LUMZAFI-18417 format. One record per residue: residue number from 1; residue in one letter; y, x, z of N, C-alpha, C in turn. Coordinates in Angstrom, 1 decimal, decimal comma, padded with zeros to 4 digits. Layout:
BEGIN
   nr  rest      nv      nu      nw     cav     cau     caw      cv      cu      cw
  NUM     A       Y       X       Z       Y       X       Z       Y       X       Z
...
***
This chain:
BEGIN
   nr  rest      nv      nu      nw     cav     cau     caw      cv      cu      cw
    1     X   085,9   118,0   110,8   085,7   116,8   109,9   084,3   116,2   110,2
    2     X   083,3   117,0   110,4   081,9   116,5   110,6   081,8   115,8   111,9
    3     X   082,5   116,2   112,9   082,4   115,5   114,2   083,1   114,1   114,1
    4     X   084,1   114,0   113,3   084,7   112,7   113,1   083,8   111,8   112,3
    5     X   083,0   112,3   111,4   082,1   111,5   110,6   080,9   111,1   111,5
    6     X   080,5   111,9   112,4   079,4   111,5   113,3   079,9   110,5   114,3
    7     X   081,1   110,6   114,8   081,6   109,6   115,7   081,8   108,2   115,0
    8     X   082,4   108,3   113,8   082,6   107,0   113,1   081,3   106,4   112,6
    9     X   080,3   107,2   112,3   079,0   106,7   111,9   078,3   106,0   113,1
   10     X   078,5   106,6   114,3   077,9   106,0   115,5   078,6   104,7   115,9
   11     X   079,9   104,7   115,8   080,7   103,4   116,1   080,2   102,3   115,1
   12     X   080,1   102,7   113,8   079,7   101,7   112,9   078,3   101,1   113,1
   13     X   077,4   102,0   113,5   076,0   101,6   113,8   076,0   100,7   115,1
   14     X   076,9   101,1   116,1   076,9   100,2   117,3   077,5   098,9   117,0
   15     X   078,5   098,8   116,1   079,0   097,5   115,7   077,9   096,7   114,9
   16     X   077,2   097,4   114,1   076,1   096,8   113,3   075,0   096,3   114,2
   17     X   074,8   096,8   115,3   073,8   096,3   116,3   074,4   095,4   117,3
   18     X   075,7   095,5   117,6   076,3   094,7   118,6   076,6   093,3   118,1
   19     X   077,0   093,2   116,9   077,4   091,8   116,4   076,2   090,9   116,3
   20     X   075,0   091,3   115,8   073,9   090,4   115,8   073,4   090,1   117,3
   21     X   073,5   091,0   118,2   073,2   090,8   119,6   074,1   089,7   120,2
   22     X   075,4   089,9   119,9   076,3   088,9   120,4   076,1   087,5   119,8
   23     X   075,6   087,5   118,6   075,3   086,2   118,0   074,0   085,6   118,6
   24     X   073,1   086,4   118,9   071,8   085,9   119,5   072,0   085,3   120,9
   25     X   072,9   086,0   121,7   073,1   085,5   123,0   074,3   084,5   123,1
   26     X   074,7   084,0   121,9   075,7   083,0   121,8   077,1   083,3   122,3
   27     X   077,5   084,6   122,2   078,9   084,9   122,5   079,7   084,7   121,2
   28     X   079,1   085,0   120,0   079,8   084,8   118,8   079,0   083,7   118,0
   29     X   079,7   082,9   117,2   079,0   082,0   116,3   078,5   082,7   115,1
   30     X   077,3   082,4   114,7   076,7   083,1   113,6   077,3   082,5   112,3
   31     X   078,2   083,3   111,7   078,8   082,9   110,4   078,5   083,9   109,3
   32     X   078,7   083,5   108,1   078,5   084,4   107,0   079,3   085,7   107,1
   33     X   080,5   085,6   107,6   081,4   086,7   107,7   080,8   087,7   108,7
   34     X   080,4   087,2   109,9   079,9   088,1   110,9   078,6   088,8   110,5
   35     X   077,7   088,0   109,8   076,5   088,5   109,4   076,7   089,6   108,3
   36     X   077,7   089,3   107,4   078,0   090,3   106,4   078,6   091,6   107,0
   37     X   079,5   091,4   107,9   080,1   092,6   108,6   079,1   093,4   109,3
   38     X   078,1   092,8   110,0   077,1   093,5   110,7   076,2   094,3   109,7
   39     X   075,8   093,7   108,6   075,0   094,4   107,7   075,7   095,5   107,0
   40     X   076,9   095,3   106,6   077,7   096,4   105,9   078,0   097,5   106,9
   41     X   078,4   097,2   108,1   078,7   098,3   109,1   077,5   099,1   109,4
   42     X   076,4   098,4   109,5   075,1   099,2   109,8   074,8   100,1   108,7
   43     X   074,9   099,7   107,4   074,5   100,5   106,3   075,6   101,6   106,2
   44     X   076,9   101,3   106,3   077,9   102,3   106,2   077,8   103,4   107,3
   45     X   077,4   102,9   108,5   077,2   103,8   109,6   076,1   104,8   109,4
   46     X   075,0   104,3   108,8   073,9   105,1   108,5   074,3   106,2   107,5
   47     X   075,0   105,8   106,4   075,4   106,7   105,4   076,4   107,7   105,9
   48     X   077,4   107,3   106,6   078,5   108,2   107,1   077,9   109,1   108,2
   49     X   077,0   108,6   109,0   076,3   109,5   110,0   075,5   110,6   109,3
   50     X   074,7   110,2   108,3   073,9   111,1   107,6   074,7   112,2   106,9
   51     X   075,9   111,8   106,3   076,8   112,8   105,7   077,3   113,8   106,8
   52     X   077,6   113,2   107,9   078,1   114,1   109,0   077,0   115,1   109,5
   53     X   075,8   114,6   109,6   074,7   115,5   110,0   074,5   116,6   109,0
   54     X   074,6   116,3   107,7   074,4   117,3   106,6   075,5   118,3   106,7
   55     X   076,7   117,9   106,9   077,9   118,8   107,1   077,7   119,7   108,3
   56     X   077,2   119,2   109,4   077,0   120,0   110,6   075,9   121,1   110,3
   57     X   074,9   120,6   109,6   073,8   121,5   109,2   074,2   122,6   108,3
   58     X   075,0   122,3   107,3   075,5   123,3   106,4   076,5   124,2   107,0
   59     X   077,3   123,8   107,9   078,2   124,7   108,6   077,5   125,6   109,5
   60     X   076,5   125,1   110,2   075,7   126,0   111,1   074,8   127,0   110,3
   61     X   074,4   126,6   109,2   073,6   127,4   108,3   074,4   128,6   107,8
   62     X   075,6   128,4   107,5   076,5   129,4   107,0   076,9   130,4   108,1
   63     X   076,9   130,0   109,3   077,3   130,8   110,4   076,2   131,8   110,8
   64     X   074,9   131,3   110,6   073,8   132,1   111,1   073,5   133,3   110,2
   65     X   073,8   133,2   108,9   073,4   134,2   108,0   074,6   134,9   107,4
***
């Protein structure tokens, strides 16, 4: 489960970085929807990735002791 969280967090962070980049180089038009999706996906990616990292740490901590 934690690997899925890390992958989905990474994908969300990449979307959150890729959308504004595509808007800056004029591939996508800068609209409220794209700006909102970029901001939300970046924040959600950070949260989901952090939860995945915590789960990996807790699983490895239990295995060592």
